[in-house]
VEXZA-116298 format. One line per 8 residues: number of its first residue (from 0); their letters; for each residue x negated, y, z negated of N, C-alpha, C. Coordinates in steps of 0.2 Angstrom, whole numbers, plus 2048, in hexadecimal, padded with zeros to 3 digits. Example, Ala and Ser with C-alpha at 12.3 -4.5 7.8 and 13.67 -1.06 7.14 Angstrom:
2
0 = AS = 7BE,7E4,7D9,7C2,7EA,7D9,7BE,7F0,7D9 | 7C0,7F5,7DD,7BC,7FB,7DC,7C0,800,7D9
***
This chain:
82
0 = MLSFVKQQ = 26A,11A,996,268,11C,98F,264,122,98F | 25F,123,994,25B,129,994,260,12F,995 | 265,12F,99A,269,134,99B,26D,136,995 | 26F,131,991,273,133,98B,26F,136,986 | 269,134,985,264,137,981,263,13E,983 | 262,140,989,260,146,98B,266,14B,98A | 26C,149,98A,272,14D,989,273,14F,982 | 270,14C,97D,271,14D,976,26D,153,974
8 = KTKVIIVA = 271,156,96F,26E,15D,96C,269,15B,966 | 26A,155,963,266,153,95D,262,14D,95F | 25E,14C,95A,259,146,95B,25D,13F,95B | 25C,13B,960,25F,134,960,25A,12F,95E | 25D,12B,95A,259,125,957,25B,11F,95B | 256,11C,95E,257,116,962,254,110,95F | 258,10B,95E,256,104,95A,256,0FF,960 | 250,0FC,960,24F,0F6,965,24C,0F0,961
16 = DCIDRIQR = 24E,0EA,964,24B,0E4,961,243,0E4,961 | 241,0E6,967,239,0E6,968,238,0EA,96E | 231,0EC,96E,22F,0F1,973,231,0EF,97A | 230,0E9,97C,232,0E7,983,239,0E7,985 | 23D,0E8,980,245,0E9,982,247,0F0,983 | 243,0F5,982,245,0FB,983,243,0FE,989 | 23E,0FB,98C,23C,0FE,993,23D,0FA,999 | 240,0FD,99E,242,0F9,9A4,23D,0FA,9A9
24 = SFRESIEL = 239,100,9A9,234,101,9AE,22F,106,9AA | 229,106,9AD,224,10A,9AB,226,112,9AA | 22A,114,9AF,22C,11B,9B0,230,11C,9A9 | 235,118,9A7,239,119,9A1,234,119,99B | 22F,115,99B,22A,116,995,227,11D,995 | 226,120,99A,223,126,99A,228,12B,998 | 22E,12B,99A,234,12F,998,235,12E,990 | 235,128,98E,236,127,987,231,12A,983
32 = SDLVHQNK = 22B,129,985,225,12C,981,225,134,981 | 227,137,987,228,13E,987,22E,141,982 | 233,13D,982,239,13F,97E,237,13E,976 | 232,139,975,230,138,96E,22C,13F,96C | 227,141,971,223,146,96F,227,14D,96F | 22C,14D,972,231,153,972,235,153,96C | 235,14E,968,239,14D,962,240,14C,963 | 242,149,969,249,148,96B,24B,141,969
40 = IEIHFVRE = 246,13D,969,248,136,967,243,133,962 | 245,12E,95E,241,12A,95A,243,123,95B | 23E,11F,95C,240,118,95E,23D,113,959 | 242,10E,957,241,109,952,240,103,955 | 23B,0FF,954,23A,0F8,957,23A,0F3,951 | 240,0EF,951,241,0EB,94B,23B,0E6,94A | 23A,0E2,950,236,0DC,950,22E,0DE,94E | 22C,0E4,950,226,0E7,94F,225,0EB,948
48 = NLIISSES = 22B,0EC,945,22B,0F0,93F,228,0F7,941 | 22A,0FA,946,226,100,949,22B,105,94A | 229,10B,948,22D,111,949,229,116,94D | 22B,118,953,228,11D,957,22C,124,957 | 228,129,955,22B,12F,954,226,135,956 | 228,13B,956,223,140,957,21E,141,951 | 220,13E,94C,21B,13E,946,218,137,945 | 218,133,949,214,12C,949,20D,12D,948
56 = NLTNLSYF = 20A,129,945,202,129,945,1FF,126,94B | 1F9,127,94C,1F5,125,952,1F5,11E,953 | 1F5,11A,94D,1F5,113,94E,1FB,110,951 | 201,113,94F,207,111,951,208,113,959 | 206,119,95A,207,11B,961,202,117,966 | 1FD,116,963,1F8,111,968,1FB,10A,969 | 1FE,108,964,201,101,964,207,101,969 | 20B,106,969,210,107,96E,20E,108,975
64 = ATCIMVFV = 208,10C,976,205,10D,97C,202,107,97F | 1FF,103,97B,1FC,0FC,97D,202,0F8,97F | 207,0F7,97B,20D,0F3,97D,210,0F5,984 | 210,0FB,985,213,0FE,98C,20E,0FC,991 | 207,0FC,990,203,0FA,995,203,0F3,997 | 204,0EF,992,204,0E8,992,20B,0E6,997 | 210,0EA,996,216,0E9,99A,214,0EA,9A1 | 211,0F0,9A2,20F,0F2,9A9,20B,0EC,9AC
72 = VTYVPLFS = 206,0EA,9A9,201,0E5,9AC,204,0DF,9AD | 209,0DD,9A8,20C,0D6,9A9,212,0D6,9AD | 216,0DA,9AD,21D,0DA,9B0,21D,0DD,9B7 | 21A,0E3,9B8,21B,0E6,9BE,218,0E2,9C4 | 213,0DE,9C4,211,0DA,9C9,216,0D4,9CA | 21A,0D2,9C5,21F,0CD,9C6,225,0D0,9CA | 227,0D6,9C8,22C,0D9,9CC,22B,0DB,9D3 | 225,0DD,9D4,223,0DF,9DB,222,0D9,9E0
80 = SI = 221,0D3,9DD,221,0CD,9E1,228,0CA,9E3 | 22D,0CD,9E0,233,0CA,9E1,236,0CD,9E7
***
């Protein structure tokens, strides 16, 4: 998905059920965040009723960042023990 997005000349809107469904690794979360700040993507999360874009307010960006950190703290140790 990230390679597709990077090849596009216009902004891409990504729709996901929830935040934990869009990220497969912490590295991808950083890349997604960078693409948002570069105004290359806008991410819509249905379950959270949340839109993350370059114009998002601080509350929404903080919530998104917190969810990413919860993913890292919760899931990375599980994957590293396998």
